Structure formats: C-alpha cells, structure tokens
C-alpha positions, 0 to 999 in steps of 0.5 A: 756377294763378291766375297762369296764368289771369290771364296767359291773360286778359291775352293774350286782351285783348291780342289783341282790342285794336287799337293807337290809330288816328286816326278819319278822321271826327274831322277837326278844324274847323281842317282843314275850314277849310283844305280849304274855303279851299284849294277856294276858292283853286283855283277862283280859280286856274282863273278866272285860268288861263282869263283868261290863255288868253283874253288870249293869243288877242288881238292883241298890245297893251300892255293885253293884255300888262299884263292877262296879267301881272296875271293871272299875278301874281294866279294865282301869289299864289293858288297860293303860298297854296294850296300853303302850305295843302297844306304845312300839311295835310301837316305836320299829317298828318306830326305825327300819323303820327309820334305814331302811330308812337311809340305803336306802338313803345311798344305793340310794346315792351310786347308784347315784354316780356309775350311774354317773360314768357309764355314764361318761365311756360310753360317753368316748367310744362314742367319738370313732368310730368303726374304731378308736377302731379297730386301738386301739386294737391289734387283732380282738377278743379284738376289738369285745370283747370291742364292746360287753362290751359296748353293755352289759354296756348299757343294764346294765345301763338301768337295773340299772336305773330301779332299782334306780327308784324302790329304790326311790319308796320303800324309799317313801313308807317306809317314808309314813309307818313311818309317819303313825306309828308315827300318830298311836303312837300319837293317842295312847298317846292321848287316854292314857292321856284321860284314865288316867284322867278317871281312876283318876275320877273313883277312886275319885268317889269310895272314895266319894261314900264310904265317903258319904255312910259310906259303908252302903246300907241304906245311899246309898239309901238316896244318890240316893233319893237326886240325884233324887231331883236335877233335876233342877240342872241337867237342868242348869248345863253346857254342856262343849264343845270344840271350842264353848262356853258351853251350858246348859245341857237342851239345849244340850238335846234339840239339841240331841232330834232334832238329834234323830228325824231325824237320830234315834241316841239315845240322850244320846249316841250322848251326850257321843260322843260330850263329849268324842270329847271335852275331846280329843280336850282339850287334843290335844289343840287349833291350827291355820290353818296356822300351823296345816294345813300347811303340803302338805298332808293337802292341801285338808283339808286346801282348805275345811277349807278356803271354810267353813270359807269364806261361814260363813263370818268368819276370818280363823285366829280366828277360833280354830281347833285341833293342828297337831301332832308334826311331821307334820300331819294334825290338823284342827278338828273343833268345838264340834264334831271335824269334819275334814273340808272335812268330814264336807263338805260332810254333810253340805247340809243335816245339813242345811236342818234339822237345817235351818242354811245355810250354817251350822257352825261346831262351832255352837253346834246345827249344830255340834250335827246334823252333828255328829248324821248323821255321827253316823247314817251312822256308824250304831248307829241307831240300838241302841244296845250296839254293834251297838253304840260301833262300831259307836263310834269306827268308829267315832274315827278311821275310817277303823281302828275302830277294833284295840283293842288299841283304844277300850277305846274310845268306852267303855268310850263313852258308859259309859258316855252315861249311865250317861247321860241316867240316868240324862235324865231319872231323868229329864223326871220323874221330869217334867212329 
C-alpha cells in the first residue's frame, strides 16, 4: 500500500509543478545595456533621416550632394550597428528557447516513464477482486484505505495525462517560436549584407564625386550637364533582374508606365522595388523547388509552384527560385518581383487581364512588374507620397511585421533608388520631348 500512496503523492507533485520558465523580469544587465544602446542608435538614425529629407529639398549643389552622402553613410553605419544589436538579442533569445525546449523534452521523457510505471501499478491492482484484496489486508480500515488509494491514483492518472498533453503542446509552440526567430535572424542578416553593399557604394560615389569635381562647385555643375547629355546611354543601359534576363532600361520604364496606368503606382518607385528585390534575390541565391520547398511547412507553396509551372508548360526543375533558409523554412520566391507562389496565384487573374498573357508568368518581366504594382497598390502606394510608398515597400518585404525598425533600411533604400530612377526618367523626358 505504501508504494501506491507514494506514487499518488508523486503525481500530485508532478501535476502541481510547471516546467522551468524564464521569468521576464529577470532581464540581464547586458540585455538592458543592448536595448539602451539600440534606442540611442535609433534616435540618431531618425535625425539623419530628417537631415537627408531636408537637404533633398534644397537646390542641387556640390555641398548639398556631399551632405546627403555623408548623412546616408552615417545613417547606414548606425543602422548596421543597430541591426547587429537586434541580431545579438535574437541569438540570445534563440539560445534560451533552445535550452527551454531541451528542458521540456527531458521533462516530457521523464513524465512518460512515470506514467508507464503508474499504469503498470494500476494494472497489477486490477488483477485482484475486492474480495481478494480484503483477504490480503489484516483489517477493514487498511482495506478501504487501499481502495481509496487506487481511486485517487486513477484520478491522478487522468490529471497527469492531461498535463503531459499540455506539455507536448507547449513544446511544439516553443519549437514554432524558435523557428520564427531563426527566420527573423536570417532576414536581418540578409538585409545586413545588402546594406553593407549600399554603404560601400555610397562611399565610392562620394570619393568619385570629389575626384571629378576637385571639391569645386563649378566643376560639379559641369558634371551635372554631362549627365544631362547622356540620355541615350540611360535608355540603353541594362535593367538588371533576378530570375530573368536583364532588359534595357527603356523597356523597364515602358512596363512601369503600363503598371502606373492600371494601378497608379509611380514608375520610379516600382523600379526601386524591383531593383531591391533583385538585390535581395542575388544575396539569397538560386534555389530549386525540390530542395527549397521540401519542408512540410511549404506544402501549400510547393503545390502552387507546381500548378504555376504546369500551366505555363515549364519544367519546374529548371525554373530558378530563391533558396530556403539553412534550418528548413520555405524558399521559392519567383522572378524579378520575388513573388511567393501562393501570393502569385492570388494576383494572376488580374495580371492576365492587363498584360494579355494568360496564364501570366512570374519570370516574365512585364507580368512581374504588373504583379508587383498590383500588390503595392493594395499596400497603399497609390497615394504617391513618401510615407505611403515607404509603408508599401515595407509591407512588400515583411507583411504584418512591416513596422519593425530593424527592417527600415529596406524602405529607405527603395525610396533612395526610386529617387535616382526618377532623376533618370526626368532626364529622358527632357531629352526626348
């Protein structure tokens, strides 16, 4: 009888205990230090962004151009530092979650063993009838005490099984959260590499500008005039795309203008999005659906991808897609606009009505431009102001997570690229009136 009572007491204790949790109030001093430093960086970044916007309203001059480049360089440097802090925080959270999952797994394994032992004990007692039990024990009180212990054990077993099930659910949720944080870490690292390249390019642009002008305003004005004479070169320069052959800039403008007609999205802004997506696609690398859509979470995307290639009469094995993350999330983004298959399926009817390509192809630049414009329109880009376009760009990248400060570089960079394209478009319009 004592064994049964001890076992019952253990299960009462098992049911009352929760697995090890991280107390949110126990934030380490290092974490607090990182958060304070991040807040300081973000405040400085906002100041540089305000300075850039103010300078862009001034008349074109060498001092203005250098001031903008300096501010963009300083802002990018701070954003890289801030993103490093975000990555550090994520890595810390990932490590803690991994530890918690390990602890949960051990607890679940122990609980499984105890429940098995529990069931074995109950089965042993079930082999005795009430009369047989009465003959075993020396007195009536001991007999009825044993019967009550068995009844308590069965009740405790049900409670233990419920807790075991809850632990399994909690373990799966912890694993899902862990994978989500790993995905965010990968996205931040991808943006980090892209911004480092932009920072490097801004430094080169600044040095080249100083070299060409020798720091003199008069020389800068000559450089501007030379640019205005190069409209023909602008028309013929290649517009680089990911997942498709590059096209002449003039044709890219043609597709962007068509998209504006039906969506109201500014052509230069659309070109900025396509360029940034191509940059991201090049950083992620080329993948293959068999590998990069193989995770069970990608089943819907894989089905949509195979439907798209089948409708187009394409060999799915030969069609380039973005690579998946290293730990098993979905790749599969397609073509110049880097559409995920399910998203493309939601827009393909409207794309076909406009371009006349039925079915449309995410690898066809004309269809891709139109698809991107429709999505940007739905994200509010049609308003045409800085805030609306910036927000639409961020939603294009991050969906519901668009407002995370760690991702803000994407929107800033798209708008900076769009400004350069707008200058080129304006030059072409002046030259060919």
